[in-house]
C-alpha positions in Angstrom: -0.1 0.1 0.1 2.6 2.4 0.8 4.2 1.3 -2.3 1.7 2.3 -4.4 0.9 6.0 -3.0 4.8 7.0 -3.1 3.9 5.9 -7.4 1.2 8.2 -7.2 2.9 11.3 -5.9 5.8 10.7 -8.6 4.0 10.9 -11.4 2.1 14.2 -9.6 5.4 15.8 -9.1 6.5 14.6 -12.7 3.2 16.0 -14.0 3.8 19.7 -12.5 7.2 19.8 -13.8 5.7 19.5 -17.5 6.0 22.9 -19.3 3.1 25.0 -20.0 3.2 24.2 -24.1 2.8 20.6 -22.9 -0.1 21.3 -21.5 -1.9 23.8 -23.6 -3.0 22.3 -26.7 -1.0 24.0 -30.1 -3.1 24.9 -33.1 -3.3 22.6 -36.2 -1.3 23.9 -39.5 -5.2 24.9 -40.7 -5.9 27.0 -37.5 -2.8 28.6 -37.9 -3.4 29.4 -41.1 -6.9 30.7 -40.6 -5.7 33.3 -37.6 -2.6 34.8 -40.2 -5.2 35.1 -43.0 -7.8 36.9 -40.9 -4.8 39.0 -39.8 -3.7 40.3 -43.2 -8.2 41.1 -44.1 -8.1 43.1 -40.9 -4.7 44.9 -41.9 -6.0 45.7 -45.2 -9.4 46.6 -44.3 -7.6 49.1 -41.7 -5.5 50.2 -44.6 -8.9 50.8 -46.7 -10.7 52.4 -44.1 -7.5 54.9 -43.3 -7.2 55.9 -46.9 -11.2 56.4 -47.3 -10.7 58.8 -44.3 -8.2 60.7 -45.8 -9.9 61.0 -49.5 -13.1 62.2 -47.5 -11.4 65.0 -45.4 -9.8 66.0 -48.2 -12.7 66.2 -50.5 -14.2 68.6 -47.8 -10.8 70.8 -48.0 -11.4 71.0 -51.8 -15.1 72.1 -51.0 -14.3 74.4 -48.3 -12.0 76.3 -50.7 -14.0 76.3 -53.6 -17.1 78.1 -51.4 -14.3 80.5 -49.7 -13.2 81.4 -53.0 -16.9 81.8 -54.7 -17.3 84.0 -51.2 -14.1 86.4 -51.9 -15.1 86.7 -55.5 -18.5 87.8 -54.6 -17.2 90.3 -52.1 -15.3 92.0 -54.7 -17.3 91.6 -57.4 -20.2 94.2 -56.9 -17.3 96.8 -57.3 -16.1 95.7 -60.9 -18.0 97.4 -63.4 -17.1 95.2 -66.2 -18.4 92.3 -64.4 -21.3 94.3 -62.9 -22.9 94.9 -66.4 -21.9 91.5 -67.6 -23.6 90.1 -64.3 -26.4 92.2 -65.2 -27.0 91.8 -68.7 -26.2 88.0 -68.9 -25.9 86.0 -65.8 -29.3 86.6 -64.1 -30.9 84.2 -66.2 -28.0 81.6 -66.4 -27.7 82.2 -62.3 -31.6 81.7 -61.5 -31.9 78.4 -63.8 -28.9 76.8 -61.9 -30.2 77.7 -58.4 -33.5 76.1 -59.7 -31.6 72.9 -61.1 -29.5 72.9 -58.0 -33.0 73.0 -55.7 -34.7 70.6 -57.4 -31.5 67.8 -57.5 -31.2 68.8 -53.8 -35.0 68.3 -53.0 -34.8 65.2 -54.8 -32.0 63.6 -52.7 -33.9 64.1 -49.6 -36.7 61.8 -51.2 -34.5 59.2 -52.6 -32.0 57.2 -50.3 -29.6 56.5 -53.3 -29.1 60.1 -54.2 -26.3 61.4 -52.3 -27.3 64.9 -49.7 -24.2 66.6 -49.3 -23.2 66.5 -52.7 -26.7 67.8 -53.7 -26.4 70.7 -50.7 -22.3 71.8 -52.3 -24.1 72.2 -55.5 -27.1 74.2 -53.9 -24.5 76.6 -52.3 -23.0 78.0 -55.1 -25.7 80.8 -56.1 -26.7 81.6 -52.8 -23.5 81.8 -51.6 -22.4 84.1 -54.2 -25.3 86.3 -53.9 -25.5 86.6 -50.7 -21.9 87.5 -50.4 -22.4 90.1 -53.2 -25.5 91.8 -51.3 -22.7 91.7 -48.2 -20.4 93.6 -49.3 -22.7 96.3 -50.9 -24.4 96.7 -47.2 -21.1 96.3 -45.5 -19.3 98.8 -47.7 -22.2 101.6 -47.5 -22.6 101.5 -43.7 -18.5 101.7 -43.6 -18.2 104.6 -46.0 -21.3 106.6 -44.9 -19.6 106.8 -40.8 -16.0 107.9 -42.6 -18.0 110.3 -44.4 -19.9 111.6 -41.7 -16.7 112.1 -39.7 -15.0 113.9 -43.0 -18.5 115.9 -42.9 -17.7 117.3 -39.4 -13.9 117.9 -40.3 -15.0 120.1 -43.7 -17.6 122.1 -41.2 -15.1 122.7 -38.6 -12.2 124.3 -41.6 -15.5 126.3 -42.7 -16.1 127.3 -39.2 -12.5 128.5 -39.4 -11.8 129.8 -42.6 -14.9 131.1 -43.9 -15.0 128.8 -46.9 -15.0 125.1 -47.5 -11.6 124.0 -48.7 -10.2 123.5 -52.0 -8.8 120.0 -51.3 -9.4 117.7 -48.6 -7.3 114.3 -47.6 -9.9 111.5 -48.5 -8.7 108.1 -49.4 -10.1 104.7 -49.3 -13.1 105.2 -52.2 -14.0 108.7 -50.7 -13.7 111.9 -53.1 -14.0 115.0 -52.3 -15.0 118.1 -54.6 -15.7 121.8 -54.3 -18.4 122.9 -56.4 -18.3 126.3 -58.8 -18.2 130.0 -57.2 -17.8 128.4 -53.8 -22.0 127.7 -53.6 -20.6 123.7 -51.9 -19.1 121.0 -52.4 -19.7 117.1 -53.0 -18.6 114.0 -51.1 -19.3 111.0 -53.2 -18.5 107.1 -52.9 -19.4 103.9 -54.6 -21.4 101.1 -52.6 -21.3 98.9 -56.0 -23.1 97.7 -58.2 -22.5 101.1 -59.8 -24.2 102.9 -57.8 -22.5 106.1 -56.2 -23.6 107.7 -52.8 -23.2 111.5 -53.5 -23.8 114.0 -50.6 -24.3 117.8 -52.0 -24.2 120.6 -49.7 -26.3 122.6 -51.1 -29.3 119.9 -50.5 -27.6 118.5 -47.5 -29.0 115.6 -48.2 -27.8 111.7 -49.7 -28.9 110.5 -52.9 -28.0 107.7 -54.5 -27.2 107.9 -58.4 -26.8 104.6 -60.7 -24.7 104.1 -63.6 -27.4 105.5 -65.7 -28.0 108.6 -64.3 
């Protein structure tokens, strides 16, 4: 009996000394091939996702650049007389048709799940961004120049109070011009607010008037 117990103890001790690789079963060659293939697929999918993410960011950046370019051109275009004439006589109808077409495209993209709404919204933004930037430019310039003109009018009034007459010239810049009327009858102050419209202050009338290109 004692001999049997000793043999069992020796067997247990031998099992405890076995390495971990002997206890945990090793994967078969087929299982190893499956794991290796799965890792390759995962790495390839990750690389494709990263490339797709970079492409989307590049497209977003390009769209922003295009819209910013349209906005900046819209800010300066009202003060280019030749382009203003071209827009009024030749671009109004095409811009209206483009607006209606992109609007229909945008509405259809909301109704159809197969269409890309982002692309439709980007195409629709062209005309509104351009037109609104033009209107904003004209409004902002008018407010700024009117404020500056009022300061100049105060300076001219002070000069007349001290000298008894309106000055022959007055230091003016940034789009505002001063001209003295003949026979010392008064002066005029004018500036452009875009779209070939000029705001004129007549000291004889003591008020501002708007004059277009055909006035």
